[in-house]
PDBQT receptor file of N, H, CA, C and O in Angstrom, charges set to zero:
ATOM      1  N   MET A   1      20.730  -8.506   3.020  1.00  0.00    +0.000 N 
ATOM      2  CA  MET A   1      21.156  -7.588   4.067  1.00  0.00    +0.000 C 
ATOM      3  C   MET A   1      19.996  -6.636   4.390  1.00  0.00    +0.000 C 
ATOM      4  O   MET A   1      19.273  -6.192   3.498  1.00  0.00    +0.000 OA
ATOM      5  N   SER A   2      19.839  -6.339   5.668  1.00  0.00    +0.000 N 
ATOM      6  H   SER A   2      20.427  -6.700   6.392  1.00  0.00    +0.000 HD
ATOM      7  CA  SER A   2      18.780  -5.454   6.130  1.00  0.00    +0.000 C 
ATOM      8  C   SER A   2      19.078  -4.005   5.734  1.00  0.00    +0.000 C 
ATOM      9  O   SER A   2      20.231  -3.576   5.781  1.00  0.00    +0.000 OA
ATOM     10  N   PRO A   3      18.050  -3.254   5.347  1.00  0.00    +0.000 N 
ATOM     11  CA  PRO A   3      18.249  -1.831   5.052  1.00  0.00    +0.000 C 
ATOM     12  C   PRO A   3      18.760  -1.040   6.253  1.00  0.00    +0.000 C 
ATOM     13  O   PRO A   3      19.334   0.035   6.082  1.00  0.00    +0.000 OA
ATOM     14  N   LEU A   4      18.561  -1.556   7.460  1.00  0.00    +0.000 N 
ATOM     15  H   LEU A   4      18.095  -2.430   7.599  1.00  0.00    +0.000 HD
ATOM     16  CA  LEU A   4      19.029  -0.858   8.662  1.00  0.00    +0.000 C 
ATOM     17  C   LEU A   4      20.543  -0.930   8.813  1.00  0.00    +0.000 C 
ATOM     18  O   LEU A   4      21.133  -0.122   9.531  1.00  0.00    +0.000 OA
ATOM     19  N   GLU A   5      21.171  -1.879   8.150  1.00  0.00    +0.000 N 
ATOM     20  H   GLU A   5      20.692  -2.535   7.566  1.00  0.00    +0.000 HD
ATOM     21  CA  GLU A   5      22.617  -2.045   8.297  1.00  0.00    +0.000 C 
ATOM     22  C   GLU A   5      23.386  -0.792   7.901  1.00  0.00    +0.000 C 
ATOM     23  O   GLU A   5      24.413  -0.481   8.503  1.00  0.00    +0.000 OA
ATOM     24  N   LYS A   6      22.901  -0.069   6.894  1.00  0.00    +0.000 N 
ATOM     25  H   LYS A   6      22.066  -0.322   6.404  1.00  0.00    +0.000 HD
ATOM     26  CA  LYS A   6      23.620   1.137   6.485  1.00  0.00    +0.000 C 
ATOM     27  C   LYS A   6      23.494   2.264   7.519  1.00  0.00    +0.000 C 
ATOM     28  O   LYS A   6      24.214   3.260   7.444  1.00  0.00    +0.000 OA
ATOM     29  N   HIS A   7      22.585   2.105   8.476  1.00  0.00    +0.000 N 
ATOM     30  H   HIS A   7      22.000   1.296   8.537  1.00  0.00    +0.000 HD
ATOM     31  CA  HIS A   7      22.402   3.083   9.544  1.00  0.00    +0.000 C 
ATOM     32  C   HIS A   7      22.858   2.540  10.898  1.00  0.00    +0.000 C 
ATOM     33  O   HIS A   7      22.553   3.122  11.939  1.00  0.00    +0.000 OA
ATOM     34  N   SER A   8      23.584   1.431  10.881  1.00  0.00    +0.000 N 
ATOM     35  H   SER A   8      23.832   0.959  10.035  1.00  0.00    +0.000 HD
ATOM     36  CA  SER A   8      23.916   0.742  12.131  1.00  0.00    +0.000 C 
ATOM     37  C   SER A   8      24.678   1.625  13.112  1.00  0.00    +0.000 C 
ATOM     38  O   SER A   8      24.415   1.567  14.314  1.00  0.00    +0.000 OA
ATOM     39  N   GLN A   9      25.606   2.434  12.636  1.00  0.00    +0.000 N 
ATOM     40  H   GLN A   9      25.819   2.482  11.661  1.00  0.00    +0.000 HD
ATOM     41  CA  GLN A   9      26.372   3.293  13.547  1.00  0.00    +0.000 C 
ATOM     42  C   GLN A   9      25.468   4.304  14.241  1.00  0.00    +0.000 C 
ATOM     43  O   GLN A   9      25.620   4.556  15.436  1.00  0.00    +0.000 OA
ATOM     44  N   GLN A  10      24.531   4.882  13.500  1.00  0.00    +0.000 N 
ATOM     45  H   GLN A  10      24.408   4.677  12.529  1.00  0.00    +0.000 HD
ATOM     46  CA  GLN A  10      23.600   5.845  14.096  1.00  0.00    +0.000 C 
ATOM     47  C   GLN A  10      22.690   5.167  15.114  1.00  0.00    +0.000 C 
ATOM     48  O   GLN A  10      22.458   5.709  16.195  1.00  0.00    +0.000 OA
ATOM     49  N   ILE A  11      22.179   4.003  14.783  1.00  0.00    +0.000 N 
ATOM     50  H   ILE A  11      22.367   3.563  13.905  1.00  0.00    +0.000 HD
ATOM     51  CA  ILE A  11      21.278   3.280  15.679  1.00  0.00    +0.000 C 
ATOM     52  C   ILE A  11      22.001   2.911  16.965  1.00  0.00    +0.000 C 
ATOM     53  O   ILE A  11      21.479   3.124  18.059  1.00  0.00    +0.000 OA
ATOM     54  N   LEU A  12      23.194   2.362  16.833  1.00  0.00    +0.000 N 
ATOM     55  H   LEU A  12      23.618   2.190  15.944  1.00  0.00    +0.000 HD
ATOM     56  CA  LEU A  12      23.956   1.967  18.013  1.00  0.00    +0.000 C 
ATOM     57  C   LEU A  12      24.379   3.178  18.841  1.00  0.00    +0.000 C 
ATOM     58  O   LEU A  12      24.491   3.082  20.063  1.00  0.00    +0.000 OA
ATOM     59  N   ALA A  13      24.614   4.316  18.188  1.00  0.00    +0.000 N 
ATOM     60  H   ALA A  13      24.523   4.394  17.195  1.00  0.00    +0.000 HD
ATOM     61  CA  ALA A  13      24.963   5.539  18.919  1.00  0.00    +0.000 C 
ATOM     62  C   ALA A  13      23.780   6.016  19.765  1.00  0.00    +0.000 C 
ATOM     63  O   ALA A  13      23.970   6.442  20.904  1.00  0.00    +0.000 OA
ATOM     64  N   VAL A  14      22.571   5.950  19.222  1.00  0.00    +0.000 N 
ATOM     65  H   VAL A  14      22.417   5.604  18.297  1.00  0.00    +0.000 HD
ATOM     66  CA  VAL A  14      21.377   6.351  19.979  1.00  0.00    +0.000 C 
ATOM     67  C   VAL A  14      21.224   5.470  21.209  1.00  0.00    +0.000 C 
ATOM     68  O   VAL A  14      20.938   5.965  22.299  1.00  0.00    +0.000 OA
ATOM     69  N   ILE A  15      21.413   4.172  21.039  1.00  0.00    +0.000 N 
ATOM     70  H   ILE A  15      21.645   3.770  20.153  1.00  0.00    +0.000 HD
ATOM     71  CA  ILE A  15      21.309   3.243  22.166  1.00  0.00    +0.000 C 
ATOM     72  C   ILE A  15      22.411   3.511  23.183  1.00  0.00    +0.000 C 
ATOM     73  O   ILE A  15      22.186   3.400  24.389  1.00  0.00    +0.000 OA
ATOM     74  N   GLY A  16      23.596   3.861  22.705  1.00  0.00    +0.000 N 
ATOM     75  H   GLY A  16      23.779   3.950  21.726  1.00  0.00    +0.000 HD
ATOM     76  CA  GLY A  16      24.698   4.182  23.609  1.00  0.00    +0.000 C 
ATOM     77  C   GLY A  16      24.425   5.414  24.456  1.00  0.00    +0.000 C 
ATOM     78  O   GLY A  16      24.817   5.484  25.621  1.00  0.00    +0.000 OA
ATOM     79  N   GLU A  17      23.745   6.388  23.850  1.00  0.00    +0.000 N 
ATOM     80  H   GLU A  17      23.427   6.331  22.904  1.00  0.00    +0.000 HD
ATOM     81  CA  GLU A  17      23.422   7.633  24.551  1.00  0.00    +0.000 C 
ATOM     82  C   GLU A  17      22.245   7.454  25.504  1.00  0.00    +0.000 C 
ATOM     83  O   GLU A  17      22.243   8.002  26.607  1.00  0.00    +0.000 OA
ATOM     84  N   GLN A  18      21.244   6.684  25.075  1.00  0.00    +0.000 N 
ATOM     85  H   GLN A  18      21.246   6.239  24.180  1.00  0.00    +0.000 HD
ATOM     86  CA  GLN A  18      20.009   6.517  25.833  1.00  0.00    +0.000 C 
ATOM     87  C   GLN A  18      19.689   5.030  25.918  1.00  0.00    +0.000 C 
ATOM     88  O   GLN A  18      18.822   4.534  25.198  1.00  0.00    +0.000 OA
ATOM     89  N   GLY A  19      20.381   4.332  26.786  1.00  0.00    +0.000 N 
ATOM     90  H   GLY A  19      21.085   4.735  27.371  1.00  0.00    +0.000 HD
ATOM     91  CA  GLY A  19      20.276   2.885  26.851  1.00  0.00    +0.000 C 
ATOM     92  C   GLY A  19      18.959   2.346  27.372  1.00  0.00    +0.000 C 
ATOM     93  O   GLY A  19      18.704   1.146  27.262  1.00  0.00    +0.000 OA
ATOM     94  N   ASP A  20      18.105   3.205  27.941  1.00  0.00    +0.000 N 
ATOM     95  H   ASP A  20      18.311   4.180  28.030  1.00  0.00    +0.000 HD
ATOM     96  CA  ASP A  20      16.857   2.720  28.528  1.00  0.00    +0.000 C 
ATOM     97  C   ASP A  20      15.644   2.917  27.626  1.00  0.00    +0.000 C 
ATOM     98  O   ASP A  20      14.511   2.932  28.107  1.00  0.00    +0.000 OA
ATOM     99  N   LEU A  21      15.871   3.067  26.325  1.00  0.00    +0.000 N 
ATOM    100  H   LEU A  21      16.791   3.054  25.934  1.00  0.00    +0.000 HD
ATOM    101  CA  LEU A  21      14.775   3.260  25.378  1.00  0.00    +0.000 C 
ATOM    102  C   LEU A  21      14.027   1.959  25.121  1.00  0.00    +0.000 C 
ATOM    103  O   LEU A  21      14.600   0.871  25.181  1.00  0.00    +0.000 OA
ATOM    104  N   THR A  22      12.746   2.091  24.835  1.00  0.00    +0.000 N 
ATOM    105  H   THR A  22      12.280   2.975  24.786  1.00  0.00    +0.000 HD
ATOM    106  CA  THR A  22      11.979   0.952  24.347  1.00  0.00    +0.000 C 
ATOM    107  C   THR A  22      12.104   0.922  22.830  1.00  0.00    +0.000 C 
ATOM    108  O   THR A  22      12.556   1.892  22.222  1.00  0.00    +0.000 OA
ATOM    109  N   LEU A  23      11.708  -0.181  22.222  1.00  0.00    +0.000 N 
ATOM    110  H   LEU A  23      11.341  -0.969  22.716  1.00  0.00    +0.000 HD
ATOM    111  CA  LEU A  23      11.746  -0.250  20.761  1.00  0.00    +0.000 C 
ATOM    112  C   LEU A  23      10.833   0.803  20.132  1.00  0.00    +0.000 C 
ATOM    113  O   LEU A  23      11.180   1.392  19.108  1.00  0.00    +0.000 OA
ATOM    114  N   ASN A  24       9.676   1.040  20.733  1.00  0.00    +0.000 N 
ATOM    115  H   ASN A  24       9.393   0.562  21.564  1.00  0.00    +0.000 HD
ATOM    116  CA  ASN A  24       8.763   2.069  20.202  1.00  0.00    +0.000 C 
ATOM    117  C   ASN A  24       9.400   3.448  20.250  1.00  0.00    +0.000 C 
ATOM    118  O   ASN A  24       9.283   4.218  19.298  1.00  0.00    +0.000 OA
ATOM    119  N   GLU A  25      10.073   3.765  21.348  1.00  0.00    +0.000 N 
ATOM    120  H   GLU A  25      10.168   3.139  22.121  1.00  0.00    +0.000 HD
ATOM    121  CA  GLU A  25      10.741   5.067  21.461  1.00  0.00    +0.000 C 
ATOM    122  C   GLU A  25      11.862   5.184  20.440  1.00  0.00    +0.000 C 
ATOM    123  O   GLU A  25      12.059   6.245  19.848  1.00  0.00    +0.000 OA
ATOM    124  N   LEU A  26      12.590   4.105  20.236  1.00  0.00    +0.000 N 
ATOM    125  H   LEU A  26      12.429   3.243  20.717  1.00  0.00    +0.000 HD
ATOM    126  CA  LEU A  26      13.670   4.120  19.259  1.00  0.00    +0.000 C 
ATOM    127  C   LEU A  26      13.136   4.307  17.842  1.00  0.00    +0.000 C 
ATOM    128  O   LEU A  26      13.733   5.033  17.047  1.00  0.00    +0.000 OA
ATOM    129  N   VAL A  27      12.023   3.660  17.522  1.00  0.00    +0.000 N 
ATOM    130  H   VAL A  27      11.538   3.071  18.168  1.00  0.00    +0.000 HD
ATOM    131  CA  VAL A  27      11.398   3.848  16.202  1.00  0.00    +0.000 C 
ATOM    132  C   VAL A  27      11.065   5.323  16.002  1.00  0.00    +0.000 C 
ATOM    133  O   VAL A  27      11.317   5.864  14.925  1.00  0.00    +0.000 OA
ATOM    134  N   SER A  28      10.511   5.976  17.001  1.00  0.00    +0.000 N 
ATOM    135  H   SER A  28      10.306   5.537  17.876  1.00  0.00    +0.000 HD
ATOM    136  CA  SER A  28      10.152   7.401  16.905  1.00  0.00    +0.000 C 
ATOM    137  C   SER A  28      11.379   8.274  16.677  1.00  0.00    +0.000 C 
ATOM    138  O   SER A  28      11.363   9.175  15.838  1.00  0.00    +0.000 OA
ATOM    139  N   ILE A  29      12.438   8.002  17.426  1.00  0.00    +0.000 N 
ATOM    140  H   ILE A  29      12.452   7.270  18.107  1.00  0.00    +0.000 HD
ATOM    141  CA  ILE A  29      13.674   8.782  17.273  1.00  0.00    +0.000 C 
ATOM    142  C   ILE A  29      14.246   8.602  15.870  1.00  0.00    +0.000 C 
ATOM    143  O   ILE A  29      14.654   9.571  15.230  1.00  0.00    +0.000 OA
ATOM    144  N   LEU A  30      14.274   7.373  15.404  1.00  0.00    +0.000 N 
ATOM    145  H   LEU A  30      13.942   6.586  15.924  1.00  0.00    +0.000 HD
ATOM    146  CA  LEU A  30      14.826   7.111  14.072  1.00  0.00    +0.000 C 
ATOM    147  C   LEU A  30      13.985   7.760  12.980  1.00  0.00    +0.000 C 
ATOM    148  O   LEU A  30      14.533   8.269  12.002  1.00  0.00    +0.000 OA
ATOM    149  N   ARG A  31      12.685   7.749  13.129  1.00  0.00    +0.000 N 
ATOM    150  H   ARG A  31      12.240   7.336  13.924  1.00  0.00    +0.000 HD
ATOM    151  CA  ARG A  31      11.818   8.395  12.120  1.00  0.00    +0.000 C 
ATOM    152  C   ARG A  31      12.082   9.898  12.062  1.00  0.00    +0.000 C 
ATOM    153  O   ARG A  31      12.054  10.492  10.984  1.00  0.00    +0.000 OA
ATOM    154  N   LYS A  32      12.339  10.515  13.221  1.00  0.00    +0.000 N 
ATOM    155  H   LYS A  32      12.362  10.032  14.096  1.00  0.00    +0.000 HD
ATOM    156  CA  LYS A  32      12.680  11.946  13.242  1.00  0.00    +0.000 C 
ATOM    157  C   LYS A  32      13.986  12.200  12.501  1.00  0.00    +0.000 C 
ATOM    158  O   LYS A  32      14.199  13.282  11.954  1.00  0.00    +0.000 OA
ATOM    159  N   ARG A  33      14.846  11.207  12.486  1.00  0.00    +0.000 N 
ATOM    160  H   ARG A  33      14.673  10.328  12.930  1.00  0.00    +0.000 HD
ATOM    161  CA  ARG A  33      16.125  11.310  11.769  1.00  0.00    +0.000 C 
ATOM    162  C   ARG A  33      16.007  10.803  10.332  1.00  0.00    +0.000 C 
ATOM    163  O   ARG A  33      17.010  10.643   9.637  1.00  0.00    +0.000 OA
ATOM    164  N   ARG A  34      14.782  10.554   9.898  1.00  0.00    +0.000 N 
ATOM    165  H   ARG A  34      13.966  10.683  10.463  1.00  0.00    +0.000 HD
ATOM    166  CA  ARG A  34      14.478  10.088   8.541  1.00  0.00    +0.000 C 
ATOM    167  C   ARG A  34      15.062   8.706   8.234  1.00  0.00    +0.000 C 
ATOM    168  O   ARG A  34      15.479   8.424   7.110  1.00  0.00    +0.000 OA
ATOM    169  N   ILE A  35      15.081   7.851   9.267  1.00  0.00    +0.000 N 
ATOM    170  H   ILE A  35      14.743   8.080  10.180  1.00  0.00    +0.000 HD
ATOM    171  CA  ILE A  35      15.489   6.463   9.090  1.00  0.00    +0.000 C 
ATOM    172  C   ILE A  35      14.246   5.615   9.283  1.00  0.00    +0.000 C 
ATOM    173  O   ILE A  35      13.677   5.572  10.374  1.00  0.00    +0.000 OA
ATOM    174  N   SER A  36      13.830   4.946   8.228  1.00  0.00    +0.000 N 
ATOM    175  H   SER A  36      14.292   4.981   7.342  1.00  0.00    +0.000 HD
ATOM    176  CA  SER A  36      12.630   4.130   8.271  1.00  0.00    +0.000 C 
ATOM    177  C   SER A  36      12.928   2.817   8.982  1.00  0.00    +0.000 C 
ATOM    178  O   SER A  36      13.818   2.067   8.581  1.00  0.00    +0.000 OA
ATOM    179  N   ALA A  37      12.165   2.546  10.051  1.00  0.00    +0.000 N 
ATOM    180  H   ALA A  37      11.442   3.155  10.377  1.00  0.00    +0.000 HD
ATOM    181  CA  ALA A  37      12.375   1.321  10.826  1.00  0.00    +0.000 C 
ATOM    182  C   ALA A  37      11.069   0.910  11.484  1.00  0.00    +0.000 C 
ATOM    183  O   ALA A  37      10.225   1.750  11.796  1.00  0.00    +0.000 OA
ATOM    184  N   SER A  38      10.913  -0.383  11.690  1.00  0.00    +0.000 N 
ATOM    185  H   SER A  38      11.598  -1.066  11.437  1.00  0.00    +0.000 HD
ATOM    186  CA  SER A  38       9.767  -0.896  12.426  1.00  0.00    +0.000 C 
ATOM    187  C   SER A  38      10.285  -1.608  13.671  1.00  0.00    +0.000 C 
ATOM    188  O   SER A  38      11.475  -1.901  13.783  1.00  0.00    +0.000 OA
ATOM    189  N   ARG A  39       9.382  -1.880  14.594  1.00  0.00    +0.000 N 
ATOM    190  H   ARG A  39       8.415  -1.643  14.502  1.00  0.00    +0.000 HD
ATOM    191  CA  ARG A  39       9.773  -2.607  15.811  1.00  0.00    +0.000 C 
ATOM    192  C   ARG A  39      10.376  -3.960  15.461  1.00  0.00    +0.000 C 
ATOM    193  O   ARG A  39      11.402  -4.355  16.014  1.00  0.00    +0.000 OA
ATOM    194  N   SER A  40       9.733  -4.664  14.543  1.00  0.00    +0.000 N 
ATOM    195  H   SER A  40       8.899  -4.343  14.094  1.00  0.00    +0.000 HD
ATOM    196  CA  SER A  40      10.213  -6.004  14.207  1.00  0.00    +0.000 C 
ATOM    197  C   SER A  40      11.574  -5.955  13.510  1.00  0.00    +0.000 C 
ATOM    198  O   SER A  40      12.428  -6.805  13.763  1.00  0.00    +0.000 OA
ATOM    199  N   ALA A  41      11.780  -4.977  12.644  1.00  0.00    +0.000 N 
ATOM    200  H   ALA A  41      11.086  -4.287  12.439  1.00  0.00    +0.000 HD
ATOM    201  CA  ALA A  41      13.075  -4.850  11.970  1.00  0.00    +0.000 C 
ATOM    202  C   ALA A  41      14.174  -4.513  12.974  1.00  0.00    +0.000 C 
ATOM    203  O   ALA A  41      15.281  -5.045  12.890  1.00  0.00    +0.000 OA
ATOM    204  N   LEU A  42      13.868  -3.626  13.928  1.00  0.00    +0.000 N 
ATOM    205  H   LEU A  42      12.968  -3.194  13.997  1.00  0.00    +0.000 HD
ATOM    206  CA  LEU A  42      14.848  -3.288  14.960  1.00  0.00    +0.000 C 
ATOM    207  C   LEU A  42      15.122  -4.476  15.871  1.00  0.00    +0.000 C 
ATOM    208  O   LEU A  42      16.258  -4.697  16.291  1.00  0.00    +0.000 OA
ATOM    209  N   SER A  43      14.088  -5.230  16.172  1.00  0.00    +0.000 N 
ATOM    210  H   SER A  43      13.166  -5.050  15.831  1.00  0.00    +0.000 HD
ATOM    211  CA  SER A  43      14.260  -6.409  17.011  1.00  0.00    +0.000 C 
ATOM    212  C   SER A  43      15.216  -7.395  16.351  1.00  0.00    +0.000 C 
ATOM    213  O   SER A  43      16.104  -7.931  17.015  1.00  0.00    +0.000 OA
ATOM    214  N   ARG A  44      15.050  -7.638  15.069  1.00  0.00    +0.000 N 
ATOM    215  H   ARG A  44      14.329  -7.203  14.530  1.00  0.00    +0.000 HD
ATOM    216  CA  ARG A  44      15.949  -8.539  14.338  1.00  0.00    +0.000 C 
ATOM    217  C   ARG A  44      17.360  -7.953  14.241  1.00  0.00    +0.000 C 
ATOM    218  O   ARG A  44      18.345  -8.684  14.348  1.00  0.00    +0.000 OA
ATOM    219  N   PHE A  45      17.457  -6.633  14.039  1.00  0.00    +0.000 N 
ATOM    220  H   PHE A  45      16.657  -6.039  13.952  1.00  0.00    +0.000 HD
ATOM    221  CA  PHE A  45      18.748  -5.937  13.973  1.00  0.00    +0.000 C 
ATOM    222  C   PHE A  45      19.535  -6.174  15.260  1.00  0.00    +0.000 C 
ATOM    223  O   PHE A  45      20.717  -6.515  15.218  1.00  0.00    +0.000 OA
ATOM    224  N   PHE A  46      18.869  -5.989  16.413  1.00  0.00    +0.000 N 
ATOM    225  H   PHE A  46      17.909  -5.712  16.448  1.00  0.00    +0.000 HD
ATOM    226  CA  PHE A  46      19.542  -6.165  17.694  1.00  0.00    +0.000 C 
ATOM    227  C   PHE A  46      19.808  -7.636  17.999  1.00  0.00    +0.000 C 
ATOM    228  O   PHE A  46      20.823  -7.965  18.611  1.00  0.00    +0.000 OA
ATOM    229  N   ALA A  47      18.919  -8.512  17.584  1.00  0.00    +0.000 N 
ATOM    230  H   ALA A  47      18.094  -8.245  17.087  1.00  0.00    +0.000 HD
ATOM    231  CA  ALA A  47      19.112  -9.949  17.805  1.00  0.00    +0.000 C 
ATOM    232  C   ALA A  47      20.368 -10.439  17.089  1.00  0.00    +0.000 C 
ATOM    233  O   ALA A  47      21.106 -11.269  17.620  1.00  0.00    +0.000 OA
ATOM    234  N   ARG A  48      20.610  -9.927  15.888  1.00  0.00    +0.000 N 
ATOM    235  H   ARG A  48      20.010  -9.253  15.457  1.00  0.00    +0.000 HD
ATOM    236  CA  ARG A  48      21.812 -10.305  15.137  1.00  0.00    +0.000 C 
ATOM    237  C   ARG A  48      23.079  -9.901  15.879  1.00  0.00    +0.000 C 
ATOM    238  O   ARG A  48      24.131 -10.513  15.696  1.00  0.00    +0.000 OA
ATOM    239  N   ARG A  49      22.979  -8.876  16.713  1.00  0.00    +0.000 N 
ATOM    240  H   ARG A  49      22.124  -8.379  16.861  1.00  0.00    +0.000 HD
ATOM    241  CA  ARG A  49      24.132  -8.374  17.463  1.00  0.00    +0.000 C 
ATOM    242  C   ARG A  49      24.165  -8.882  18.908  1.00  0.00    +0.000 C 
ATOM    243  O   ARG A  49      25.077  -8.552  19.666  1.00  0.00    +0.000 OA
ATOM    244  N   GLY A  50      23.184  -9.673  19.277  1.00  0.00    +0.000 N 
ATOM    245  H   GLY A  50      22.443  -9.942  18.661  1.00  0.00    +0.000 HD
ATOM    246  CA  GLY A  50      23.137 -10.195  20.639  1.00  0.00    +0.000 C 
ATOM    247  C   GLY A  50      22.732  -9.154  21.673  1.00  0.00    +0.000 C 
ATOM    248  O   GLY A  50      23.025  -9.312  22.858  1.00  0.00    +0.000 OA
ATOM    249  N   ILE A  51      22.066  -8.098  21.240  1.00  0.00    +0.000 N 
ATOM    250  H   ILE A  51      21.828  -7.969  20.277  1.00  0.00    +0.000 HD
ATOM    251  CA  ILE A  51      21.615  -7.039  22.137  1.00  0.00    +0.000 C 
ATOM    252  C   ILE A  51      20.157  -7.302  22.493  1.00  0.00    +0.000 C 
ATOM    253  O   ILE A  51      19.320  -7.488  21.610  1.00  0.00    +0.000 OA
ATOM    254  N   THR A  52      19.859  -7.318  23.783  1.00  0.00    +0.000 N 
ATOM    255  H   THR A  52      20.539  -7.167  24.500  1.00  0.00    +0.000 HD
ATOM    256  CA  THR A  52      18.487  -7.555  24.225  1.00  0.00    +0.000 C 
ATOM    257  C   THR A  52      17.973  -6.355  24.988  1.00  0.00    +0.000 C 
ATOM    258  O   THR A  52      18.745  -5.568  25.536  1.00  0.00    +0.000 OA
ATOM    259  N   PHE A  53      16.664  -6.226  25.016  1.00  0.00    +0.000 N 
ATOM    260  H   PHE A  53      16.037  -6.865  24.570  1.00  0.00    +0.000 HD
ATOM    261  CA  PHE A  53      16.002  -5.159  25.748  1.00  0.00    +0.000 C 
ATOM    262  C   PHE A  53      15.211  -5.799  26.876  1.00  0.00    +0.000 C 
ATOM    263  O   PHE A  53      14.360  -6.656  26.641  1.00  0.00    +0.000 OA
ATOM    264  N   LYS A  54      15.493  -5.381  28.092  1.00  0.00    +0.000 N 
ATOM    265  H   LYS A  54      16.184  -4.684  28.283  1.00  0.00    +0.000 HD
ATOM    266  CA  LYS A  54      14.787  -5.901  29.253  1.00  0.00    +0.000 C 
ATOM    267  C   LYS A  54      13.977  -4.773  29.871  1.00  0.00    +0.000 C 
ATOM    268  O   LYS A  54      14.457  -3.647  30.000  1.00  0.00    +0.000 OA
ATOM    269  N   LYS A  55      12.762  -5.080  30.246  1.00  0.00    +0.000 N 
ATOM    270  H   LYS A  55      12.372  -5.995  30.141  1.00  0.00    +0.000 HD
ATOM    271  CA  LYS A  55      11.893  -4.120  30.909  1.00  0.00    +0.000 C 
ATOM    272  C   LYS A  55      12.410  -3.897  32.321  1.00  0.00    +0.000 C 
ATOM    273  O   LYS A  55      12.649  -4.855  33.056  1.00  0.00    +0.000 OA
ATOM    274  N   LYS A  56      12.583  -2.633  32.704  1.00  0.00    +0.000 N 
ATOM    275  H   LYS A  56      12.388  -1.855  32.107  1.00  0.00    +0.000 HD
ATOM    276  CA  LYS A  56      13.023  -2.313  34.046  1.00  0.00    +0.000 C 
ATOM    277  C   LYS A  56      11.813  -1.913  34.876  1.00  0.00    +0.000 C 
ATOM    278  O   LYS A  56      10.984  -1.116  34.436  1.00  0.00    +0.000 OA
ATOM    279  N   PHE A  57      11.719  -2.456  36.048  1.00  0.00    +0.000 N 
ATOM    280  H   PHE A  57      12.392  -3.103  36.406  1.00  0.00    +0.000 HD
ATOM    281  CA  PHE A  57      10.578  -2.164  36.919  1.00  0.00    +0.000 C 
ATOM    282  C   PHE A  57      10.797  -0.858  37.677  1.00  0.00    +0.000 C 
ATOM    283  O   PHE A  57      11.919  -0.533  38.067  1.00  0.00    +0.000 OA
ATOM    284  N   ALA A  58       9.718  -0.122  37.880  1.00  0.00    +0.000 N 
ATOM    285  H   ALA A  58       8.806  -0.386  37.563  1.00  0.00    +0.000 HD
ATOM    286  CA  ALA A  58       9.784   1.143  38.624  1.00  0.00    +0.000 C 
ATOM    287  C   ALA A  58      10.270   0.884  40.034  1.00  0.00    +0.000 C 
ATOM    288  O   ALA A  58       9.887  -0.100  40.666  1.00  0.00    +0.000 OA
ATOM    289  N   GLY A  59      11.114   1.773  40.518  1.00  0.00    +0.000 N 
ATOM    290  H   GLY A  59      11.425   2.573  40.004  1.00  0.00    +0.000 HD
ATOM    291  CA  GLY A  59      11.612   1.654  41.880  1.00  0.00    +0.000 C 
ATOM    292  C   GLY A  59      12.878   0.828  41.989  1.00  0.00    +0.000 C 
ATOM    293  O   GLY A  59      13.523   0.824  43.038  1.00  0.00    +0.000 OA
ATOM    294  N   GLY A  60      13.240   0.140  40.943  1.00  0.00    +0.000 N 
ATOM    295  H   GLY A  60      12.716   0.143  40.091  1.00  0.00    +0.000 HD
ATOM    296  CA  GLY A  60      14.425  -0.695  41.009  1.00  0.00    +0.000 C 
ATOM    297  C   GLY A  60      15.660  -0.010  40.484  1.00  0.00    +0.000 C 
ATOM    298  O   GLY A  60      16.735  -0.608  40.464  1.00  0.00    +0.000 OA
ATOM    299  N   GLY A  61      15.532   1.237  40.054  1.00  0.00    +0.000 N 
ATOM    300  H   GLY A  61      14.659   1.723  40.070  1.00  0.00    +0.000 HD
ATOM    301  CA  GLY A  61      16.650   1.898  39.398  1.00  0.00    +0.000 C 
ATOM    302  C   GLY A  61      17.357   2.933  40.242  1.00  0.00    +0.000 C 
ATOM    303  O   GLY A  61      18.258   2.599  41.011  1.00  0.00    +0.000 OA
ATOM    304  N   ALA A  62      16.970   4.160  40.111  1.00  0.00    +0.000 N 
ATOM    305  H   ALA A  62      16.238   4.432  39.487  1.00  0.00    +0.000 HD
ATOM    306  CA  ALA A  62      17.681   5.273  40.724  1.00  0.00    +0.000 C 
ATOM    307  C   ALA A  62      17.649   5.226  42.239  1.00  0.00    +0.000 C 
ATOM    308  O   ALA A  62      16.643   4.869  42.854  1.00  0.00    +0.000 OA
ATOM    309  N   GLN A  63      18.763   5.590  42.813  1.00  0.00    +0.000 N 
ATOM    310  H   GLN A  63      19.580   5.879  42.314  1.00  0.00    +0.000 HD
ATOM    311  CA  GLN A  63      18.855   5.656  44.271  1.00  0.00    +0.000 C 
ATOM    312  C   GLN A  63      19.493   6.986  44.647  1.00  0.00    +0.000 C 
ATOM    313  O   GLN A  63      20.338   7.504  43.918  1.00  0.00    +0.000 OA
ATOM    314  N   ALA A  64      19.086   7.537  45.792  1.00  0.00    +0.000 N 
ATOM    315  H   ALA A  64      18.400   7.116  46.385  1.00  0.00    +0.000 HD
ATOM    316  CA  ALA A  64      19.672   8.784  46.287  1.00  0.00    +0.000 C 
ATOM    317  C   ALA A  64      21.083   8.520  46.783  1.00  0.00    +0.000 C 
ATOM    318  O   ALA A  64      21.359   7.466  47.355  1.00  0.00    +0.000 OA
ATOM    319  N   ARG A  65      21.963   9.464  46.568  1.00  0.00    +0.000 N 
ATOM    320  H   ARG A  65      21.738  10.321  46.104  1.00  0.00    +0.000 HD
ATOM    321  CA  ARG A  65      23.352   9.322  47.055  1.00  0.00    +0.000 C 
ATOM    322  C   ARG A  65      23.631  10.327  48.126  1.00  0.00    +0.000 C 
ATOM    323  O   ARG A  65      24.739  10.369  48.660  1.00  0.00    +0.000 OA
TER     324      ARG A  65
């Protein structure tokens, strides 16, 4: 079992709050919370859950209402 599993609720909560994070940004946030993680470990963690990260292109997101 991955050491990240014991922090799964916290990790998934961060993604729920800030869904547009990159893996590098998520690693930084987790380190501030004293959760040791690497990009590759997080990638495997999300792969096990079927969660993927897609790069969003500038200009394709926010629109004025």
